[in-house]
Steps between C-alpha positions, in 0.01 A plus 500: 500500500622271215811615314517526128681164458236341720238622257662330203547173682136504619381569144696210353366264768142597420537481121789255438523318831557156349761618250869458567645815657865390524724211439847477646709207374245208498255633751191711443248711688159621369390852581275360774787302654733800474246708689500244777878514520486875520232498770703249708806724466283804615396312808853414589670832420214702646613384840858622436464836323307824507437735210830655387719223641775382262491134398799358306436213268823291448354222297549340159207503251229305674131505616636615827655812344177594316286432814733718712509773239118521477436447873745773616348742245154419632598562863650842415854385559803605305672231289877478485584239231852364535715332230559135584849526365617756757745406774412522869682832539318654204165385647589653835556836337151506347327370814664776711444776247125423453428431863355159425277352760422152349727296273338220296746247359526142374644215699757440227564589134775389255713348770478789743326472841316826480315452826820442691664799330200715575502410871877566516500839325159638585410361842579828668381719212141388450211412733399183321642258241251283309598174328286465189573184292424563133178300456386471863173673608574794719306335793798263526769767487723523808564826690809582710479800727771727634521787751546759229231776476611621156239717337587726202393860493158575357483548119269747332345481157381137497844338465450122503845384387863600548691336219877519555723554197874532451462821297845666473586520866705288738199421712155397367220755482139419592268599213159586643202361302120524535222261415346745246842521334517128470140461381543777244817340361362143500178617320716664232707192454187278479356729240814519286550116514131439436466275815156354580377223736579258214868603488785279625779733608850348523748663742836399638539838673572495870208631701730710723550735194242721337529287197352220703273669753353757254548362147417144599296469828309830494450509123348155497286590802346807335440319172379177640766312303686183615858555614743216436826543699784297638703493824845450346594610152573216267465566126431138400224477763362842393460373140309196636265732704430716196417196296287343773297811575494632146637824622402787267648809674809571710780742575881504502766386744531163336538548129887499480512150662218383267693620196809318627305171484454552127201533270489127423431424865293806599268572207249217551441568866473870428239457225224665694706781655437796274491815719793585719713797619864553574767772505752390244678624185293489179709221343434271798121568497503439119643154568223422747246586236653342197675192644288425808160615381421754767347741247350741754832575669551852603738729689384676817640756741469531874672469838423438860423872548216465251372175654625312195396576147441866409483472119377209285375415154207307378557175312354631175732811496747499214777238564786740439362747748457221757861388485677832448293718738354450850138605469254753617458624854195378686247777540501744671871471553725735311862475372729781404861494372736764644851613473653339817731802560256794434162342553386644165232287327626328190316480169367192332763236418766690697670301771505598864402378841168326538277669769160383609196626686161337584306258728740200454815683607621433855418761766862477602765302680452396856694704752727632227442883457843523327391245240162664462660837443730356234221295336228762451510833328367817657180462290446136605646292210687186585853480358551153361875529440440337166553643150231484242296688241132558409347471156249759368231251598625498865654154478805434712826361375742404786865551405727424794541537870657822611530354848767242583256212572616160376215275379591136578233263363213720608662606831626852570850524641634835640878524429535715803386220732741240349788761493451577869509134594819437281679802656420374856621151420817603315601816680527676169365853479376495139332211314260546208223253403353511155260291292647286227305302240390143573318278255269344750436778756531804270780646719691412814716688745871536449739660740799719411758572771849646535770234468605379843718206619323508834155383373399134464203543273369140529499542874330841474225366281450208729446730794271722286263217438393514866407866453349530157236310305640292217364729228707789646824317503768611245549230245825655376775697671757715326794698622649822359799726570281813466131561519354729222366809688294805402600857570277478809685193624228243410579154347417493128292178498447521123877488448542205729229311307681580181836387631345171610351453157839569336686273736711790633473395859657205677235250622580339838171306551 
């Protein structure tokens, strides 16, 4: 039987078949052409997988990514999107954890030979590797077989995607997501952003994140809008695309780089872009509205565990609300604010932990009963680990992360993962990684370690680049004679951030 995503694609072919479905860089596909791409991918992948099999997509934004995404969902497979910036060892961890049977990758991307890397690292892990050039019809994709019989354990509850996220742990966790969850969230986004088949949606978000696969690909699919994307981020090129396609709606990821180009350069190309969303401080969003003309700018709130956006505003909501708060939850989801220590529900405008419940919340983490026990309350509410408050009207205001996640230019970095790698490379027993402000990326990772004459930090970081994706790398390294510790022997990260800001630590890198 057709899946939900199939139904939307078929509807758009019938009613808007000749309209452009997606452009990537300078290439375009109509909805009819996209459907042909998807059907070709179904025919190829249908010979390699059975319902429930895991299929990893290690591709840049491309027609091949979208065709693989929709074809695997249609075949009843389970998608495992993989960040193109991850190193080979990071990819292996995900492939092994998910039990991936087929890996779809590009021949090359940004100077890396992805196909060669895939065959080196995954040849014994997966049953098939598929080479899918970005704009090549699936009928011309190449398949490489191995002797592996990998097949992940069956999943209940209609899970169609395992999205790996750094979270706060040293190893990534697989967030399980369903098609109804994605469709529900995408429909809410389309409604809040007033998307129609006449809309031109601008997105620089990577498809391997929910910001790309839900807020861009799926949202445009359910609304019939045209998605304009790009394979490699380039702010100057993005401005040209907005001007060329008269983009009217979009979302974040890119705005800090756009602001860095200056209003004199950016305002004219952005003339048509009026509705957009981001997660930024009020003063930054005010600049986007007043200096760059994006008058429908609004804050949002969400995470991988909610399939992307959980709360949003409408463009006509009061401007001050849109930039100081984070919106209303999509029905019938519910939000409550609780005391993180006692679990007692807080009153209106009282800060506490944001907890969520409803149809767009993940059913849990794949093969992680410990993480599920920690993430869900006894009565079924998801603990976000974030601090916030609710207004009397039920509108959310996000305040801060209670968890230790570092947000680097839209990517989540778990300090524990970087700390573990640093300790293994240096032989030191205690290293702390914290987020420090960065004008372009929002924040970046900084490492603080005990002073030692036996550590060559430049050599350590050079070795680390083979283990960790670039966005996870510490951009600064400091040493100290004594770490600030709590009474329970935990590092006081807030104190370290304060010391860095006050130049109280010696910087060695």
